[in-house]
Every structure is written in C-alpha cells, then in structure tokens.
ChimeraX commands (.cxc) that place a marker at each C-alpha (Angstrom):
marker #1 position 25.47,-8.78,-9.48 radius 0.5
marker #1 position 22.61,-6.20,-9.17 radius 0.5
marker #1 position 20.08,-8.11,-11.23 radius 0.5
marker #1 position 20.88,-11.22,-8.93 radius 0.5
marker #1 position 19.59,-9.35,-6.08 radius 0.5
marker #1 position 16.58,-7.79,-8.14 radius 0.5
marker #1 position 15.65,-11.61,-8.74 radius 0.5
marker #1 position 16.10,-12.55,-5.29 radius 0.5
marker #1 position 13.83,-9.82,-4.09 radius 0.5
marker #1 position 11.22,-10.37,-6.61 radius 0.5
marker #1 position 10.99,-14.18,-5.73 radius 0.5
marker #1 position 10.54,-13.20,-2.07 radius 0.5
marker #1 position 7.99,-10.72,-2.69 radius 0.5
marker #1 position 6.09,-13.13,-4.90 radius 0.5
marker #1 position 6.41,-15.93,-2.35 radius 0.5
marker #1 position 4.87,-13.38,0.29 radius 0.5
marker #1 position 1.94,-12.55,-1.85 radius 0.5
marker #1 position 1.15,-16.31,-2.47 radius 0.5
marker #1 position 0.79,-17.06,1.16 radius 0.5
marker #1 position -2.91,-17.64,2.41 radius 0.5
marker #1 position -5.05,-15.15,4.12 radius 0.5
marker #1 position -3.70,-16.51,7.37 radius 0.5
marker #1 position -4.10,-19.27,10.14 radius 0.5
marker #1 position -4.24,-18.15,13.80 radius 0.5
marker #1 position -1.65,-20.00,15.74 radius 0.5
marker #1 position -2.65,-21.74,19.12 radius 0.5
marker #1 position -0.91,-23.84,21.61 radius 0.5
marker #1 position -0.44,-27.24,20.60 radius 0.5
marker #1 position -3.48,-28.57,22.19 radius 0.5
marker #1 position -5.45,-26.38,20.01 radius 0.5
marker #1 position -6.22,-26.71,16.22 radius 0.5
marker #1 position -5.72,-23.74,13.92 radius 0.5
marker #1 position -8.44,-21.58,12.56 radius 0.5
marker #1 position -8.29,-20.95,8.78 radius 0.5
marker #1 position -9.04,-17.05,8.37 radius 0.5
marker #1 position -10.03,-15.76,5.17 radius 0.5
marker #1 position -11.94,-12.60,3.71 radius 0.5
marker #1 position -15.60,-13.08,3.29 radius 0.5
marker #1 position -16.35,-12.93,-0.65 radius 0.5
marker #1 position -20.08,-12.96,-0.80 radius 0.5
marker #1 position -21.81,-11.96,2.47 radius 0.5
marker #1 position -25.23,-11.86,1.02 radius 0.5
marker #1 position -25.16,-15.59,0.31 radius 0.5
marker #1 position -26.43,-17.14,3.59 radius 0.5
marker #1 position -29.13,-16.06,5.97 radius 0.5
marker #1 position -27.78,-13.92,9.02 radius 0.5
marker #1 position -28.63,-13.05,12.33 radius 0.5
marker #1 position -29.65,-9.27,12.80 radius 0.5
marker #1 position -26.75,-6.65,12.80 radius 0.5
marker #1 position -25.56,-5.25,16.14 radius 0.5
marker #1 position -25.53,-1.39,15.52 radius 0.5
marker #1 position -23.76,1.27,17.27 radius 0.5
marker #1 position -21.85,4.38,17.39 radius 0.5
marker #1 position -18.08,4.90,18.21 radius 0.5
marker #1 position -15.66,7.84,18.93 radius 0.5
marker #1 position -11.86,8.33,18.45 radius 0.5
marker #1 position -10.10,6.03,21.09 radius 0.5
marker #1 position -13.18,4.15,22.16 radius 0.5
marker #1 position -13.44,0.32,21.88 radius 0.5
marker #1 position -17.03,-1.42,21.68 radius 0.5
marker #1 position -17.19,-4.92,23.10 radius 0.5
marker #1 position -19.75,-7.52,21.96 radius 0.5
marker #1 position -20.05,-11.39,22.86 radius 0.5
marker #1 position -21.65,-13.93,20.60 radius 0.5
marker #1 position -22.57,-17.44,21.80 radius 0.5
marker #1 position -21.55,-20.06,19.27 radius 0.5
marker #1 position -23.56,-23.50,19.64 radius 0.5
marker #1 position -21.98,-26.79,19.25 radius 0.5
marker #1 position -21.53,-28.57,15.83 radius 0.5
marker #1 position -20.61,-25.40,13.72 radius 0.5
marker #1 position -17.71,-25.16,11.42 radius 0.5
marker #1 position -17.63,-21.55,9.97 radius 0.5
marker #1 position -18.05,-18.33,11.74 radius 0.5
marker #1 position -18.75,-15.42,9.33 radius 0.5
marker #1 position -18.14,-11.79,10.84 radius 0.5
marker #1 position -18.75,-8.48,8.90 radius 0.5
marker #1 position -18.18,-5.16,10.08 radius 0.5
marker #1 position -19.17,-2.29,8.32 radius 0.5
marker #1 position -19.24,1.58,8.79 radius 0.5
marker #1 position -20.34,4.63,6.79 radius 0.5
marker #1 position -19.14,4.20,3.26 radius 0.5
marker #1 position -16.97,7.25,1.88 radius 0.5
marker #1 position -15.81,8.46,5.16 radius 0.5
marker #1 position -11.99,8.71,5.96 radius 0.5
marker #1 position -12.61,7.14,9.51 radius 0.5
marker #1 position -10.83,3.85,10.35 radius 0.5
marker #1 position -12.18,0.93,12.53 radius 0.5
marker #1 position -10.53,-2.42,13.28 radius 0.5
marker #1 position -11.85,-5.84,14.55 radius 0.5
marker #1 position -10.46,-7.94,17.02 radius 0.5
marker #1 position -11.73,-11.32,17.68 radius 0.5
marker #1 position -11.39,-13.67,20.83 radius 0.5
marker #1 position -12.25,-17.21,21.12 radius 0.5
marker #1 position -14.13,-18.47,24.36 radius 0.5
marker #1 position -10.74,-19.59,25.76 radius 0.5
marker #1 position -9.48,-15.76,25.30 radius 0.5
marker #1 position -7.10,-16.64,22.43 radius 0.5
marker #1 position -6.69,-13.55,19.73 radius 0.5
marker #1 position -7.64,-14.41,16.30 radius 0.5
marker #1 position -5.84,-11.43,15.03 radius 0.5
marker #1 position -6.88,-7.62,14.46 radius 0.5
marker #1 position -8.35,-6.96,11.15 radius 0.5
marker #1 position -8.77,-3.87,9.31 radius 0.5
marker #1 position -10.25,-2.23,6.20 radius 0.5
marker #1 position -8.69,-3.70,3.15 radius 0.5
marker #1 position -8.07,-7.14,4.80 radius 0.5
marker #1 position -10.18,-8.49,1.88 radius 0.5
marker #1 position -8.18,-6.45,-0.81 radius 0.5
marker #1 position -10.75,-3.42,-0.88 radius 0.5
marker #1 position -10.72,-0.24,0.77 radius 0.5
marker #1 position -14.48,0.13,1.32 radius 0.5
marker #1 position -15.24,0.50,5.00 radius 0.5
marker #1 position -15.99,-3.11,5.58 radius 0.5
marker #1 position -14.07,-5.96,7.28 radius 0.5
marker #1 position -15.43,-9.22,6.13 radius 0.5
marker #1 position -13.91,-12.25,7.93 radius 0.5
marker #1 position -14.66,-16.03,7.83 radius 0.5
marker #1 position -13.08,-18.22,10.76 radius 0.5
marker #1 position -13.05,-22.04,9.39 radius 0.5
marker #1 position -12.45,-24.99,11.87 radius 0.5
marker #1 position -14.51,-28.22,12.25 radius 0.5
marker #1 position -15.84,-27.70,14.98 radius 0.5
marker #1 position -15.68,-23.98,15.70 radius 0.5
marker #1 position -14.95,-23.64,19.43 radius 0.5
marker #1 position -18.27,-23.56,21.26 radius 0.5
marker #1 position -18.90,-20.77,23.85 radius 0.5
marker #1 position -18.85,-17.05,24.26 radius 0.5
marker #1 position -16.72,-15.43,21.63 radius 0.5
marker #1 position -15.81,-11.73,22.13 radius 0.5
marker #1 position -15.58,-9.19,19.44 radius 0.5
marker #1 position -13.79,-5.64,19.89 radius 0.5
marker #1 position -14.47,-2.80,17.51 radius 0.5
marker #1 position -11.70,-0.19,17.69 radius 0.5
marker #1 position -11.88,3.47,16.52 radius 0.5
marker #1 position -8.33,3.55,15.26 radius 0.5
marker #1 position -8.93,7.01,13.48 radius 0.5
marker #1 position -12.37,8.52,13.78 radius 0.5
marker #1 position -13.21,12.16,13.30 radius 0.5
marker #1 position -16.34,12.78,15.34 radius 0.5
marker #1 position -18.72,9.91,15.75 radius 0.5
marker #1 position -19.10,6.90,13.40 radius 0.5
marker #1 position -22.04,4.43,13.15 radius 0.5
marker #1 position -21.23,0.90,12.42 radius 0.5
marker #1 position -23.06,-2.55,12.21 radius 0.5
marker #1 position -21.53,-5.95,13.13 radius 0.5
marker #1 position -23.13,-9.07,11.81 radius 0.5
marker #1 position -22.17,-12.62,12.95 radius 0.5
marker #1 position -23.42,-15.95,11.49 radius 0.5
marker #1 position -22.43,-19.46,12.40 radius 0.5
marker #1 position -22.67,-22.31,9.83 radius 0.5
marker link #1:1,2 radius 0.2
marker link #1:2,3 radius 0.2
marker link #1:3,4 radius 0.2
marker link #1:4,5 radius 0.2
marker link #1:5,6 radius 0.2
marker link #1:6,7 radius 0.2
marker link #1:7,8 radius 0.2
marker link #1:8,9 radius 0.2
marker link #1:9,10 radius 0.2
marker link #1:10,11 radius 0.2
marker link #1:11,12 radius 0.2
marker link #1:12,13 radius 0.2
marker link #1:13,14 radius 0.2
marker link #1:14,15 radius 0.2
marker link #1:15,16 radius 0.2
marker link #1:16,17 radius 0.2
marker link #1:17,18 radius 0.2
marker link #1:18,19 radius 0.2
marker link #1:19,20 radius 0.2
marker link #1:20,21 radius 0.2
marker link #1:21,22 radius 0.2
marker link #1:22,23 radius 0.2
marker link #1:23,24 radius 0.2
marker link #1:24,25 radius 0.2
marker link #1:25,26 radius 0.2
marker link #1:26,27 radius 0.2
marker link #1:27,28 radius 0.2
marker link #1:28,29 radius 0.2
marker link #1:29,30 radius 0.2
marker link #1:30,31 radius 0.2
marker link #1:31,32 radius 0.2
marker link #1:32,33 radius 0.2
marker link #1:33,34 radius 0.2
marker link #1:34,35 radius 0.2
marker link #1:35,36 radius 0.2
marker link #1:36,37 radius 0.2
marker link #1:37,38 radius 0.2
marker link #1:38,39 radius 0.2
marker link #1:39,40 radius 0.2
marker link #1:40,41 radius 0.2
marker link #1:41,42 radius 0.2
marker link #1:42,43 radius 0.2
marker link #1:43,44 radius 0.2
marker link #1:44,45 radius 0.2
marker link #1:45,46 radius 0.2
marker link #1:46,47 radius 0.2
marker link #1:47,48 radius 0.2
marker link #1:48,49 radius 0.2
marker link #1:49,50 radius 0.2
marker link #1:50,51 radius 0.2
marker link #1:51,52 radius 0.2
marker link #1:52,53 radius 0.2
marker link #1:53,54 radius 0.2
marker link #1:54,55 radius 0.2
marker link #1:55,56 radius 0.2
marker link #1:56,57 radius 0.2
marker link #1:57,58 radius 0.2
marker link #1:58,59 radius 0.2
marker link #1:59,60 radius 0.2
marker link #1:60,61 radius 0.2
marker link #1:61,62 radius 0.2
marker link #1:62,63 radius 0.2
marker link #1:63,64 radius 0.2
marker link #1:64,65 radius 0.2
marker link #1:65,66 radius 0.2
marker link #1:66,67 radius 0.2
marker link #1:67,68 radius 0.2
marker link #1:68,69 radius 0.2
marker link #1:69,70 radius 0.2
marker link #1:70,71 radius 0.2
marker link #1:71,72 radius 0.2
marker link #1:72,73 radius 0.2
marker link #1:73,74 radius 0.2
marker link #1:74,75 radius 0.2
marker link #1:75,76 radius 0.2
marker link #1:76,77 radius 0.2
marker link #1:77,78 radius 0.2
marker link #1:78,79 radius 0.2
marker link #1:79,80 radius 0.2
marker link #1:80,81 radius 0.2
marker link #1:81,82 radius 0.2
marker link #1:82,83 radius 0.2
marker link #1:83,84 radius 0.2
marker link #1:84,85 radius 0.2
marker link #1:85,86 radius 0.2
marker link #1:86,87 radius 0.2
marker link #1:87,88 radius 0.2
marker link #1:88,89 radius 0.2
marker link #1:89,90 radius 0.2
marker link #1:90,91 radius 0.2
marker link #1:91,92 radius 0.2
marker link #1:92,93 radius 0.2
marker link #1:93,94 radius 0.2
marker link #1:94,95 radius 0.2
marker link #1:95,96 radius 0.2
marker link #1:96,97 radius 0.2
marker link #1:97,98 radius 0.2
marker link #1:98,99 radius 0.2
marker link #1:99,100 radius 0.2
marker link #1:100,101 radius 0.2
marker link #1:101,102 radius 0.2
marker link #1:102,103 radius 0.2
marker link #1:103,104 radius 0.2
marker link #1:104,105 radius 0.2
marker link #1:105,106 radius 0.2
marker link #1:106,107 radius 0.2
marker link #1:107,108 radius 0.2
marker link #1:108,109 radius 0.2
marker link #1:109,110 radius 0.2
marker link #1:110,111 radius 0.2
marker link #1:111,112 radius 0.2
marker link #1:112,113 radius 0.2
marker link #1:113,114 radius 0.2
marker link #1:114,115 radius 0.2
marker link #1:115,116 radius 0.2
marker link #1:116,117 radius 0.2
marker link #1:117,118 radius 0.2
marker link #1:118,119 radius 0.2
marker link #1:119,120 radius 0.2
marker link #1:120,121 radius 0.2
marker link #1:121,122 radius 0.2
marker link #1:122,123 radius 0.2
marker link #1:123,124 radius 0.2
marker link #1:124,125 radius 0.2
marker link #1:125,126 radius 0.2
marker link #1:126,127 radius 0.2
marker link #1:127,128 radius 0.2
marker link #1:128,129 radius 0.2
marker link #1:129,130 radius 0.2
marker link #1:130,131 radius 0.2
marker link #1:131,132 radius 0.2
marker link #1:132,133 radius 0.2
marker link #1:133,134 radius 0.2
marker link #1:134,135 radius 0.2
marker link #1:135,136 radius 0.2
marker link #1:136,137 radius 0.2
marker link #1:137,138 radius 0.2
marker link #1:138,139 radius 0.2
marker link #1:139,140 radius 0.2
marker link #1:140,141 radius 0.2
marker link #1:141,142 radius 0.2
marker link #1:142,143 radius 0.2
marker link #1:143,144 radius 0.2
marker link #1:144,145 radius 0.2
marker link #1:145,146 radius 0.2
marker link #1:146,147 radius 0.2
marker link #1:147,148 radius 0.2
marker link #1:148,149 radius 0.2
marker link #1:149,150 radius 0.2
view
C-alpha cells in the first residue's frame, strides 16, 4: 500500500514540474500573457538600463510606455552578484492587472537576476508599471532594470 502512495506522489510531483513557466490570468475579456524566463538577454538590442539603489523595505516604481504593434516585452532586473540581498519584481499592465511577482531563481538560477519575457500578440499598449521590492536587503543595494519591447 505504501508503494502506491509513493507512486502517486511521484506522478503528482512530475506533473507539477512539467507545467510551463506560467500564464497570467485575466478577466474573460483579456487574453492571457505567456510568461517565461529570458534565456539569452544579450541577443537583442535594448534600451539603456534604469539604475538605482534600494534599502530594506523600500519599493522603487518605474513606468514604461509600450507602443502599439509589439508582441514581446523583455524585462531584466539585476543587482550586485555574490550578495545575499534579495529583490523581487512586480509587473502591472496599463489596465493595472498584476502579472505576478518574480524572484531570483525564477529562471532556475540563483544569480541575482530576474529575467522575464511576457508574450502576447499584441502586448497591451500603454504605460506599464514595474515595482522593484527590497525583500531582504542588508544596507543599500544597487540594481539595473532593462526593458525591451519587440
């Protein structure tokens, strides 16, 4: 009987591991965004990064205007390598719909980087909001946020 429970647990665990990175849910009138980790951030030209510093408990908020006719939004948050500091990234559409909170390790690597791609054809036009949250920061942490639309 115990082995059956182990098999069932293993099947459930494998099924959970096989799920895609995620799709943000929206009201029936909205299409879903496909959200995946950005594999190679060096492959396309990008806008200049937004840089700043953040301390424990703070949230830095930035907006980015997405033009019409785009199908992919690449977002890359990076902070000082080798630190034990933890930042997270929250993304909101122009309609103020949250598309999740993302943490270091979202891409399977614990490397002080949060690389995210949002895909939908077309990406919602307008002013997107990006929140950088200091979840666990000792002192002050420098970061760079790069946003690219394709």
